[in-house]
C-alpha positions as CSV (number, residue, x, y, z in Angstrom):
1,M,147.8,79.8,74.5
2,A,144.0,81.4,75.8
3,R,143.8,83.1,78.9
4,R,142.8,81.6,82.1
5,H,139.3,82.0,83.5
6,K,138.9,83.1,87.3
7,P,137.0,80.1,89.1
8,V,133.8,81.4,90.0
9,D,131.2,79.1,92.4
10,F,129.4,77.9,89.7
11,L,126.7,76.5,91.5
12,A,125.9,79.9,93.7
13,Q,125.7,81.4,90.6
14,L,123.1,78.8,89.5
15,E,120.9,79.7,92.2
16,E,121.1,83.3,91.9
17,N,120.1,82.3,88.2
18,L,116.8,81.1,89.4
19,R,116.1,83.6,92.0
20,Q,116.5,86.6,89.4
21,A,114.2,84.4,86.9
22,L,111.3,84.1,90.0
23,R,111.9,88.1,90.2
24,R,111.2,88.6,86.4
25,C,108.0,86.5,87.2
26,E,106.9,88.9,90.0
27,E,107.9,92.2,87.6
28,S,106.7,90.6,84.1
29,P,103.8,93.1,83.1
30,S,100.2,92.0,84.4
31,D,98.7,92.6,81.2
32,Q,101.1,89.7,79.2
33,V,100.8,87.2,82.2
34,R,96.8,87.6,82.0
35,A,96.5,88.1,78.0
36,D,99.1,84.7,77.3
37,P,101.0,83.2,80.3
38,G,102.5,80.7,77.7
39,A,104.5,83.5,75.8
40,V,105.5,84.6,79.5
41,I,106.5,81.6,80.9
42,A,108.7,79.9,77.4
43,G,109.9,83.7,77.2
44,L,111.6,83.7,80.9
45,C,112.9,80.1,80.2
46,A,114.4,80.7,77.3
47,E,116.1,83.6,78.6
48,F,117.4,81.8,82.4
49,E,117.4,78.5,81.5
50,L,121.3,76.4,81.5
51,E,121.9,75.6,77.5
52,P,123.0,72.2,77.0
53,I,126.4,71.5,75.5
54,E,126.8,70.4,71.8
55,F,130.2,69.5,70.6
56,D,131.0,70.5,66.7
57,F,133.4,67.5,65.4
58,D,133.4,68.7,61.7
59,S,135.0,72.2,62.8
60,V,138.2,71.3,64.8
61,T,140.8,73.6,64.1
62,R,144.6,73.7,65.2
63,S,147.6,75.6,65.7
64,S,151.0,75.8,64.0
65,V,153.2,73.0,64.5
66,E,155.7,74.1,67.2
67,E,159.3,73.2,68.4
68,T,159.3,71.7,71.7
69,P,161.4,69.6,74.3
70,V,159.7,66.0,75.2
71,W,161.4,63.7,77.5
72,D,161.6,60.0,77.3
73,F,162.8,57.6,79.9
74,Q,165.3,55.0,78.3
75,G,167.2,52.5,80.9
76,G,166.3,54.8,83.3
77,V,167.7,57.6,82.4
78,N,165.3,61.1,81.4
79,T,166.4,62.1,78.1
80,E,165.5,65.2,76.4
81,L,164.2,64.4,73.3
82,H,163.8,67.1,70.2
83,G,159.8,67.0,69.8
84,Q,156.4,68.6,67.9
85,L,153.5,70.6,69.9
86,I,150.3,70.9,68.3
87,W,147.1,72.5,70.0
88,F,143.3,71.6,68.6
89,R,140.5,73.9,69.7
90,Y,137.3,72.2,69.5
91,P,134.4,74.1,69.2
92,F,130.5,74.1,71.0
93,R,127.9,75.4,71.6
94,G,126.4,76.0,75.0
95,S,126.8,77.1,78.3
96,A,130.8,77.6,79.3
97,P,130.5,78.2,82.9
98,L,128.7,74.7,82.9
99,L,131.5,72.8,81.3
100,R,134.4,74.5,82.9
101,H,132.4,74.0,86.1
102,A,132.1,70.1,85.2
103,A,135.9,70.2,83.8
104,R,136.8,71.6,87.5
105,T,134.8,68.9,89.6
106,S,135.7,65.9,87.2
107,H,138.7,63.6,87.5
108,G,139.4,63.4,84.1
109,G,142.2,65.1,82.1
110,W,140.6,68.6,81.6
111,T,140.9,71.5,83.8
112,G,139.0,74.6,83.5
113,N,141.3,76.7,82.1
114,D,140.7,74.2,79.1
115,V,137.3,75.7,78.6
116,H,136.7,78.7,76.7
117,D,134.0,80.7,75.6
118,G,133.0,78.4,72.7
119,Y,135.8,76.2,72.9
120,V,137.8,73.4,74.3
121,E,141.6,73.5,73.7
122,V,143.7,71.0,74.1
123,N,147.5,70.1,73.4
124,L,149.6,66.7,71.9
125,R,153.0,66.6,72.2
126,G,155.4,64.1,71.0
127,H,158.8,62.5,69.8
128,Q,158.2,62.4,65.9
129,L,154.6,63.3,65.6
130,D,152.9,61.8,61.6
131,Q,149.5,62.1,60.7
132,P,148.5,57.9,62.0
133,S,149.5,59.0,65.5
134,I,147.3,62.6,65.3
135,T,144.5,60.5,64.0
136,R,144.8,58.1,66.5
137,F,144.8,61.3,69.1
138,L,141.7,63.3,67.7
139,E,139.7,59.7,67.4
140,S,140.3,59.2,71.6
141,K,140.0,62.6,72.2
142,R,136.3,62.7,70.5
143,V,135.5,59.9,72.6
144,E,136.6,61.3,75.6
145,I,134.7,64.6,75.1
146,E,131.4,62.5,74.0
147,R,131.8,60.6,77.4
148,F,132.8,63.6,79.3
149,V,129.5,65.8,78.6
150,S,126.7,63.5,79.4
151,A,127.2,64.7,83.1
152,P,126.9,68.5,82.7
153,N,124.3,68.3,79.9
154,E,122.4,65.9,82.7
155,T,123.2,68.6,85.2
156,A,121.4,71.6,82.0
157,R,118.4,69.1,81.8
158,Q,117.5,68.7,85.6
159,Y,118.2,72.8,86.6
160,N,115.9,73.8,83.0
161,E,113.0,71.2,84.7
162,R,113.3,72.7,87.8
163,L,113.5,76.6,86.0
164,Y,110.2,75.4,84.3
165,V,108.0,74.3,87.2
166,Q,109.2,77.0,89.6
167,V,108.2,79.9,86.8
168,E,105.2,77.9,85.7
169,N,103.7,77.6,88.8
170,L,104.6,81.4,90.0
171,I,102.8,82.7,86.7
172,T,100.0,80.3,86.9
173,K,99.4,81.6,90.5
174,R,99.8,85.2,89.1
175,K,97.2,85.1,86.3
176,R,94.7,83.5,88.2
177,N,95.2,86.3,91.0
178,L,95.1,88.5,88.4
179,D,92.1,87.0,86.6
180,H,90.3,87.2,90.2
181,I,91.2,90.9,91.0
182,A,89.6,92.0,87.2
183,G,86.5,89.7,88.4
184,L,86.5,91.3,91.5
185,D,86.8,94.7,90.0
186,A,83.8,94.3,87.7
187,E,81.7,93.0,90.5
188,L,82.4,96.1,93.0
189,T,79.3,98.3,93.0
190,V,81.3,101.1,95.0
191,P,82.5,103.3,92.8
192,L,86.4,104.0,91.9
193,F,88.4,107.2,93.4
194,P,90.6,108.9,90.5
195,A,93.7,108.2,89.6
196,D,96.5,110.5,89.7
197,P,95.8,113.1,87.2
198,A,100.0,112.9,85.9
199,R,98.5,109.1,84.9
200,R,94.8,109.8,84.0
201,V,93.3,109.9,80.4
202,D,90.1,111.3,81.4
203,I,87.1,110.7,79.3
204,P,84.6,113.2,80.8
205,L,80.6,113.2,80.5
206,A,80.8,117.2,79.9
207,R,83.2,117.9,77.4
208,T,85.6,120.5,77.3
209,E,84.8,122.9,74.3
210,V,87.6,124.0,72.5
211,R,87.0,127.8,71.2
212,I,88.9,129.4,68.0
213,V,90.0,132.7,69.3
214,D,88.9,135.3,66.8
215,R,90.6,138.6,67.4
216,D,89.0,142.2,67.3
217,D,92.5,143.4,65.9
218,R,94.2,142.3,62.7
219,R,95.9,139.5,64.5
220,E,94.4,135.6,62.5
221,P,92.4,133.7,64.7
222,S,94.5,130.7,67.3
223,L,93.7,128.3,69.6
224,G,93.7,129.0,72.4
225,Q,96.8,128.8,75.3
226,D,95.1,127.2,78.2
227,I,93.2,124.7,75.7
228,Y,96.6,123.4,73.5
229,E,98.3,123.3,76.6
230,D,95.2,120.8,78.1
231,V,95.5,118.9,74.6
232,L,98.9,118.0,75.4
233,R,98.7,117.5,78.8
234,T,96.1,114.5,77.5
235,L,98.2,113.2,74.8
236,T,101.2,112.8,77.0
237,S,98.6,111.0,79.4
238,F,97.9,108.6,76.7
239,G,101.6,108.2,75.4
240,L,102.1,107.1,78.9
241,A,98.6,104.8,79.3
242,M,100.9,103.4,75.8
243,E,103.8,102.7,77.9
244,R,102.0,100.4,80.7
245,L,100.3,98.2,78.3
246,P,103.4,96.9,75.6
247,L,101.4,94.1,74.6
248,T,98.6,95.9,73.2
249,A,100.9,98.8,72.3
250,G,103.4,96.8,70.6
251,K,100.4,95.7,68.0
252,L,99.5,98.9,66.9
253,Q,100.9,100.8,63.5
254,E,101.2,104.3,63.2
255,P,97.5,104.8,61.5
256,E,95.4,102.7,64.9
257,I,97.5,105.0,67.2
258,R,96.4,107.9,65.9
259,D,92.9,106.6,65.6
260,L,92.9,105.4,69.1
261,A,94.4,109.4,70.4
262,L,91.4,110.8,68.1
263,F,89.2,108.8,70.2
264,V,90.9,110.2,73.3
265,L,90.5,114.0,72.4
266,N,87.0,114.5,71.0
267,A,85.9,112.2,74.1
268,N,87.4,115.2,75.8
269,Y,86.4,118.5,73.5
270,E,83.9,119.3,71.5
271,G,83.5,122.4,69.2
272,A,81.1,125.2,68.9
273,A,78.5,123.1,67.9
274,A,78.1,119.5,68.9
275,G,80.3,116.8,67.6
276,E,83.8,116.0,66.7
277,V,86.3,118.9,66.9
278,F,89.4,116.9,65.7
279,H,89.2,114.9,62.4
280,G,92.0,112.5,60.8
281,A,93.8,113.5,57.6
282,G,96.1,110.9,56.1
283,K,97.2,107.8,58.0
284,T,98.8,109.3,60.9
285,D,97.7,113.2,61.6
286,I,94.8,114.8,63.3
287,R,93.8,118.1,62.7
288,L,91.8,120.8,64.0
289,T,90.9,122.6,61.3
290,Y,88.9,126.6,61.3
291,R,87.5,128.2,58.5
292,D,89.5,126.3,56.1
293,R,93.1,126.7,57.7
294,D,94.5,124.1,60.4
295,A,94.7,126.0,63.8
296,F,96.3,122.7,65.7
297,I,98.2,119.8,64.0
298,A,99.5,116.6,65.5
299,E,101.4,113.8,63.7
300,F,102.3,110.5,65.2
301,K,105.5,108.2,63.7
302,Y,107.2,105.3,64.9
303,W,111.5,106.7,65.1
304,D,113.3,105.1,61.8
305,G,116.6,107.5,62.4
306,P,116.5,111.1,61.5
307,K,114.7,110.7,58.3
308,S,111.3,109.7,60.0
309,V,110.9,113.0,62.0
310,A,112.4,115.2,59.3
311,G,109.4,114.0,57.2
312,A,107.0,114.9,59.9
313,L,108.4,118.2,59.7
314,D,107.8,118.4,56.3
315,Q,104.1,117.3,56.4
316,V,103.5,119.9,59.6
317,C,105.2,122.4,57.8
318,S,103.1,122.1,54.6
319,Y,99.6,122.5,55.7
320,T,97.5,125.8,55.1
321,V,97.8,127.3,58.3
322,W,96.9,130.4,60.6
323,R,99.6,132.8,61.6
324,N,99.8,131.3,64.7
325,T,98.8,127.8,64.5
326,K,99.5,125.2,67.4
327,S,100.8,121.5,66.7
328,A,102.0,118.2,68.4
329,L,104.5,115.5,67.2
330,V,104.4,112.3,69.1
331,V,107.2,110.1,68.5
332,L,106.8,106.6,69.1
333,V,110.2,104.7,70.0
334,R,110.4,101.4,69.7
335,D,113.7,99.2,70.3
336,V,116.2,102.2,70.6
337,K,117.2,103.9,73.8
338,A,115.1,106.8,74.9
339,T,117.8,108.8,75.4
340,T,120.0,107.7,72.0
341,V,116.5,109.1,70.4
342,I,115.7,112.4,71.9
343,A,118.9,113.4,71.0
344,G,118.2,112.5,67.4
345,I,114.9,114.3,67.4
346,D,116.3,117.5,68.8
347,F,118.9,117.7,66.8
348,T,116.8,117.2,63.6
349,I,114.1,119.8,64.5
350,K,117.1,122.5,65.0
351,G,118.8,121.2,61.6
352,H,115.1,121.5,59.5
353,R,115.4,124.2,56.9
354,Q,111.9,125.6,58.3
355,F,113.5,125.5,61.8
356,Q,112.4,129.1,63.9
357,S,113.5,128.9,67.5
358,V,113.9,126.7,70.0
359,D,111.3,127.3,73.8
360,K,112.5,124.2,75.7
361,P,115.0,121.4,73.9
362,I,112.8,117.9,74.5
363,S,114.2,115.7,77.1
364,V,113.3,112.2,78.7
365,E,110.9,113.8,81.4
366,E,109.0,116.6,79.7
367,P,107.7,117.4,76.1
368,G,110.0,119.6,74.2
369,A,108.9,123.3,72.8
370,Y,109.4,124.7,68.9
371,V,108.9,127.2,66.7
372,L,108.9,126.2,63.5
373,R,108.0,128.7,60.0
374,S,104.7,127.9,57.3
375,N,106.4,126.8,53.9
376,S,103.7,129.0,52.3
377,D,104.8,131.8,54.6
378,P,107.6,132.5,57.0
379,D,106.2,134.6,58.6
380,R,103.0,132.3,59.7
381,L,104.7,130.3,62.9
382,I,104.1,127.2,64.0
383,S,104.2,126.3,67.5
384,L,105.7,122.7,68.1
385,A,105.3,120.4,70.8
386,V,107.1,117.0,70.6
387,I,106.2,114.2,72.9
388,A,108.4,110.8,73.2
389,V,106.8,107.4,74.1
390,V,108.3,104.3,74.5
391,V,105.9,101.4,73.2
392,P,108.2,98.2,74.7
393,R,107.9,94.8,73.2
394,P,106.1,91.9,74.8
395,T,108.3,89.3,76.3
396,R,110.1,87.8,73.9
397,V,111.0,84.4,73.5
398,V,114.4,85.0,73.7
399,E,116.6,86.8,74.8
400,A,120.3,87.1,76.7
401,G,121.5,88.2,79.8
402,A,121.1,85.0,82.2
403,A,123.7,84.8,84.5
404,A,124.6,81.1,83.7
405,K,125.2,82.1,79.8
406,T,127.7,84.3,80.4
């Protein structure tokens, strides 16, 4: 009744599944391997294990009874009789490819085409079927299935044991090597050469002085464009650093991420007088205030649909600002495709009631540049840079995707 499945080389597929698991061991983030190797091992084994077969005999279903010809040998003569046909589906949990392979390679009455994703289909046909004969058939089929699954489940047990041993061995070796590297790095007296500027978040000994430009004419003060661009580079590098440390970053909420960014900014910049130039306000924002007005505003928000960005824009536009205030919106992305979020951010900003113009739409690779109007005065414009930061989840305990589970 159901579609047929093409034969596949299950054993070769199983070996490829194991190779993928070992490749993932090498690709697992180093901070996760060092901090919690047991969780990495458990996550990889759960993803690539071969799930044993378990039938649910209490949930068997059937088709309608159909008319079908049956043949009977009576007195040496093959006689066609009017008969009945019923299909039964036995649901199961576990690896369908494993059960299908066992059916194809066994010498029983099953074939690989009897096994489908999530159920096995068998039929009963006969002349003058009745309830007692159907009950006997179902009871005998249950005994047959319970006996049959013991062999594929032993295959699953042996493979899973092999998978665990090899994954544990490789992760343990990586952790040992990473711990050695960390210790060696700490012991060496030779200075480190600088990281690539694109990946660096500098903590300088001499901090850059932030000056608010006072105009000689009637124009109002503003944060210098060169300093603004440098602040944006620092925030972008800070975001890249978070992406490379998913185990650490994944535990942080918006206020904690704001506080870390505040630490980095104040380590890089200082005001005309010594001391902090940037300060926190509320739970998720950073502000640089000059003469009781904000010259720079930064907001940190996890993406939770367009409403999260709209709320951040409302907040930015509500501050008391100079005529040319600079701002940044850092959107933290988790468990959503980055391209989906990028499109949502751009659409939400352009649809906001205080939207003025766009200089450069946001993309996956680069921040966007937009202009908003202040709530208090439409002539006071706010330059808005939008930075998307992907915050990966640490390795999960259970994930779909193993080849032998499909």
